[in-house]
N, C-alpha and C positions, 0 to 999 in steps of 0.2 A: 766937115765933109766926110762921108762914109766911103771907105776904101773897099776894093773888091774882096779883100781878105775878110772884112767884117760881114759882107754879104754871104760869103761862103760859110762863115761860122753860124749865122742866123739860119740859113737853109739846112745846115747839118743838124742843128738843134731841133728844127721842125720835123725833119725826117726821123730823128731819133725818137721824138715824142709820138709820131704816128706809129712807128714800129712797136713802141711800148704799148700803145693802146691796142694794136692788133694782137700782140702777144697776150695781153690781159683778156681780150675777147675770146681768143682761141682757148685760153686756159679755162675761162668760164664755161664755154660750150662743151669742152672736154669733161669738165667736172659734172655738168648736167647730164651728159651722155653716160658717163660712168655710173652716176646715181640711178638713172632710169634703167640701165642694164641690170644693175644689182637689184633694183626694186622688182622688175618684171620677169627676169630670167628665172625659169623654174626647171631648167634642164639638169642642173647639178643635183637637184633634189629628187630625181626620178629613179625609181627602182624598176627597170625594164622587165627582168625575169619574174619578179613578184607580181607585177601588173598583168603580164600575160597569163600567168598561172591562176590568178584570182578571177580574171574574166572568163577563162575557159572553165573554171570550176563552177561558175554560175550558169553555164549554158544548159547542162542536162536538165531534163524535165521528167521526173518520175517520182513515185512514192510520196514522200512528205511534201515535196514542192507542188505536186499536182493538187493535193488536198489544201495546201495553203492558198493556191490560186482560186480554187472553188470557194473556199470560205471568204476570201477577200472580194470575190465577185458578188457573193450574196450580201455581204456587208455594204458594198458600194451600191448595189441595187436598192437595198432598204433605204440607204441615205438619200438616193435620188428620188425614190418614191415618197419619202417623208419630207423632202425638200430641206434636208439637214446637211449643211456644209461640214460640220464637225465630224459626222459619221463618214462622209465621203473622204475626208482627209485621212481618217483612221484606216480606211480600206486601202488608200494609196500607199501608206507606210508599210503594210504587210504584203503588198503585191510583189511577186517574183518576175514580173514581165521584163524588167530592165536588162537581165542577164543576156538573153539571146540577141537583143538589139546591139549591145556593146560587142557581142561576139561577131556580128556581121561587120561592123566597122573595123574591128581588129583583124579579122581574117582577110579583108580586102587590102588593108594597109600592109600586111606582112606576107601577102601572097599565099595564104594557107587555105587551100581549096577544101581540105577535109573539115576544118573548123567552120568554114563557110557553109558547107552542106549541113553539118550538125546544127548550126545556129538557125538556118532557114527552116529546117524540119521542126525543131523545137518551137520556134516562133509561130509557125503555122499551127502546130498542135495546140499551143497555148491559145491562139486566136480562136480556133474552132471550139475548144472547151469553154472558153469565156463566153462566146456568143450563145452556146447551147445552155449554159447555166443561167445566164441573164434571161434568155428566151423563156425557159421553164418557169423562172420566178415570176416574171411579169405576166405570163400566160395563165398561171394558176392562181396568182394572188388576186383577191377580189377587188382591192382598192387600187385603181390605176387612173392617173390623171397627169396632164402635162404640167409639171412643176417648173419653176425657174431654173433649178439645177439641171433638169433634162433639156430645156430649151437652150441653155447656155452652151450645149455641146453639139448643136446641129447647124450652126452658122459660123464656121471658122473664118478668121480674117488675118491680116498681116501680123497682129500682135501674137497670135498663136504660133506663127512661124518663128518670130523672134524669140519667144519663150522657149520653144523646143530647141532652137540652135544654141542659144547662149546657156540654156540649162544643160544641154549635152556637153558643151565646152567645160562648164564647171564640174560636171560629173566625171569626165575622163581625166581632167587635170587632177581632181581629188584622188582618182584611182591610181594614177601614176606616181603620186607622192609617196614617199616612204612613210608608212603608217597612215592607213586610209582615214580620211576625215568623215566620220559617220554622219555628223550633222549636215555636211554638204550633200551627201547621198540622200538623206531623208528630205532635205529641202528640194532637191531636184525631182525626187519622186512626187512631191506635192505639186511643184510648179508645172511639170510637163503633163501630169494628169493622164496617164495611159489607161487607167481603169475606167473612169467615167464614160469616155467615148464608146468603149466596148459594151458597157451596160446599156447605154442609150441606143446603140445599134440593136442590141437584143430586144429592147423595148419596142423599137420600130418594127422589128420582125413580128413580135407578138401581137401588135396592133394592126399589122398590114400597112404601115405607113412607110413607104419606100423613101420619101424625102428625108425623114428622120434617120433611116438606116444609112442612106448614102452620105448625108451630112456628117453623121457621127463617124463613119468609117473614113471619111475624108480627113477629119481631124486626127484620127488615130494614125493614118498614113503620114500626115504632116509630122507628127511627133516622132514616129518611128524613123522616117527618112532623115530628118534633120539631126536627131540624136546620133544616128549611125554616121552621118556626114561629119558632124563635129568630132566624133571619135576618130574617123579616118584622117582628118586634117591634123589633129593634135599628135597622133602617133607618127604621122609623116614628118611633122616639124621636129619631133623629138628623135627622129631617125631610129625608130625601132628596127631591129635586125630583120631583114627580109629572109624568108625561108629559102634555103638553098637545097638543091637536089643533086645527087650524084650524077644522074643522067641530065646532061645539059639540055637535050631536046625537051625532056619532061619539064625542066625548070623553066625553059622559055615558054612552053605551052601553058604552064600554070601561071606564069607572069602575064601572058597574053590574056588568059581567061579572067584573071583577077583585074586586069586593066579594063577589060570589056565590062565586067560586072560593076567596077567602080564608076565607069562612065554611065552605065545603065542606071545606077542608083542616083548619081548626081543629076542626070538629065531630067527625070521627073521632079527631082527636088527643085531644080532651077525653074522648071516650068510651073510647078506649084507655087513657088515664091512669086513669080511674075503674075500668075493668074490671080492669086489672093491680093497682091498689091494693086492690080488694076481694079479689082472688085472694090477694094477699100477706097480707092481714088474716086470711082464712080459714085459711091454712096456719100462720100464727103461733099462732093460738088452738088449732088442732088439735094442733100439736106440744106445746103446754103441757098440753093435755087428756090426751094419751097419757102424758106423763111423770109428771104429778101424780096422775092418777086411776086409771091402769091399771098402768103399769110399776112404780109404787111399792107396789102391792098384791100381796103375795106369794101370796095365795090365788088369783090370776088368772094364767092361762097363755095369753097372747095369741099366736095362731099366725099370723094374717094380718089386715091392716087395709086399708081403702080409703076415700079421701075423694073424693066426686063433687060438685064445687062447682056444676056445672050443674043436676044433679037435686037438690042440697042433701040428700044422704044420706051417712051415715057407717056403714060396714059393719065389724063387728068379729067375727072368728072365733076362738073360744077352744077350747083343748083341755080337755075335761071339761065336765060339766054346769054351767050357770049358773042359779042359782035365781031366782025372781021378785023376791026382796028385793034381790039384787045388781043385777038389771036395772033395778029402780026407782031404786036409788041412782045408777047410771051415768047414767040419764036425767035425774035431778034435778041432778046435778053439771054436766051439759051447760048448764043454764040460767045457770051462773055465768060463762060465757064469752060476751061480748057478741055476737060475730059467728057463733056457733054455735047461738044460741037457736032459730032457725027450722029447723034441720036435723033430719031424721028419723034416728033411731038404730036400726040393725038389728043385733041381737046373735044370733049363732049359736053353740051349744055342740056339743060332740062327746061323746055318751054312751058311746062306745067307749073313752074314755080310762080309765074305772074298770076295765074288763076287762083292758085292756092293762097297766095298773099292777099288777093282781093276778098276771098271767102273768109280768110282769117280776120281781116279788118272789118268785114261786115258783121261777123260774130261779136267782135269787140264792141262795135257800135250798138248792137242790140243790147248787149249787157249794160252799156252806159245808159241807154234809154230806160231800161228797167230800173236801174239804180236811181235815175232822175225821178221817175214816177213814184217810186217808194219814198224818196225824200220829200216830194211835193205833198204826198198823202200824209206823211208824218207832220209836216208843217201845218197843213190844214187842220189836223186833229188838235195840235197844240193851240192854234188860234181859236178854235171852237171852245176848247177847254177854258182858255183865259176869258173869253167873252162871257161864257156861262158863269164863271166864278165871279166876275165883276157884277153881273146882273143879279146873281143870287145874293151877293153881299149887300147890294144897295136896296134890294126889294124884300126877298123872302124872309131872310133870317131876322129882320127887324119888324115883321108884321105883328109880333106878339111880345108880351113881357115875360121873360123866362122865369123870373122870380114868382110871378103869379101862377104861371103854368106849373111850376114845381110844387107850390103850396097846394094847389087844387089836386095835383096827382097824389100827394101825401094824404089829403083828406079822403079821396076816393079809394085809395089803396094804402091802408095803414101799415101793411107788411113791408113797405118800401123802406130801405135803409139809405139808399143813395139814388140820385137821379141826374143823368147827364143828357144833353141834347145837342145835336150838331147836324150840319148839312154835309153830305158826301157826294162826290162826283163819281158817276158810274158809266163805263163804256161797255155795254153789253155785246155789241157787234164790232167793237174796235174801229168804228167809223164815225159814230155820233156819240155825243155826251149827254147823259141824263143826270138830274138831281134827285137824290134820295135823302129823306129826313130820317135820322137814326136816333133812337133813344136808347141809352145804355143805363141799365138799372141793376141794383143788387137787392135781393130779397132777404128778409130776416132768415137766419139759419134754422129756425124752428119750422119753417114752411117746408112741407114735403115736396119732393121733385115733381110729382104729378100735379100738385096744386100750383106750383110755380109756372108750369106750362099754361094752365088755365088762366092764371092771373096775368101772365104776359100777353095772352091773346085778348083778354079783356082790356088791358092797358092799351094795346095797339088800336082796338076799336074806339076807345075813348079819345085817344089822341087824334085820330083821323077825323072824328066828329068835332072836336074842339078846334082843330087847326084848319078844318075844311080842306084836307089833303087826302088823296087816295093812295099815296105811296109813302107809308111810314113803316119803318122797320124797328123792332124792339130786340135788343141784344141783352142777354142775361149774363152777368158775371158769375 
């Protein structure tokens, strides 16, 4: 029998075991937390003063920097024109465009209105100079065509936003580290690709293609805004010192202006992110809709299609008539796609397809009839040839003794050295078959050529008389 004291001891041991497990769990979680903090925390490795000085030093745009920008624009334009990825990457590495963009993010983060003004002025100057240089190159250069490198910069999507934001994070984190990581800066310059969109925009201006210009400038705006936004966020997380003024009113005004500018920068950035995200979602659902509902349907022949995300319309042009039941099915299937539910579906059929198909089948039938007639004609020709061959073998060729004919020919024409005789089938009009008797002879080499012709004619006349045939040919070897 178990006493109460025993129960208490058992409960106490259980409680002690639970407490030990909880303590071990807390210790494990604490160890993981400490490990992650040590792994990801980069605040202790930050050089605030050196970072601010380095970013401000890259903002000015004059002298050598201006020429470096012009040269890099030319290199990038040549690379885009030649569809050379390697050349475009080389232009990105020497481009000085990143300095003013980081200056914008820095000035907003530390409330430095003067630096913000300088950054915006230099960024605008770089932008105008880049567009002008690219415009002149593509306008004057004789070889201009839409390459894949150019087309890749006119339709930005959500991936470009992510590349710009995380590339900007990597860049500013590298900038704040003691001892700048040059490889990271080069990698971000390549990934964010600030140069190619400006060159593509210049190409659009030179060709009068406003869609290219707007699309390329849109991509450049995405890269610029999100790099500056990443800079602002990192510097705020690192608690960079905010610029203080002796005049408290002026300090408050500057802080207020900086806050407004920060909001103004982040607002279009957020809107851009949302807009590009929606565009990407629309295209993803639209692609699946075409593949699953239309391309997989063998009874539908899609000729052209168009997705207008602004007007929220989908236009499908089919070859052939599309009945009401099919239209209703396509419209109902559209409701299965979350981002296409509100789109208007426009379906256009082509009633001429049935007539075209009949004419096509009629032409095929005529070709088949011609082929059949030719085949029948060939078979008849073969049958006639076989019949004539059988008849000739059974009758004509055995009407005389060849040995006697050869001996008589040698007596009549002593110059003969060899004599052959055969029956040959001839199709003069390729419809009927005739029989020709052919004698093949070789004259003595001492006989002159002119005499051989005379003797061959005489032999032909003699054979026709002997064989009672009007169609004998003599061939001389």
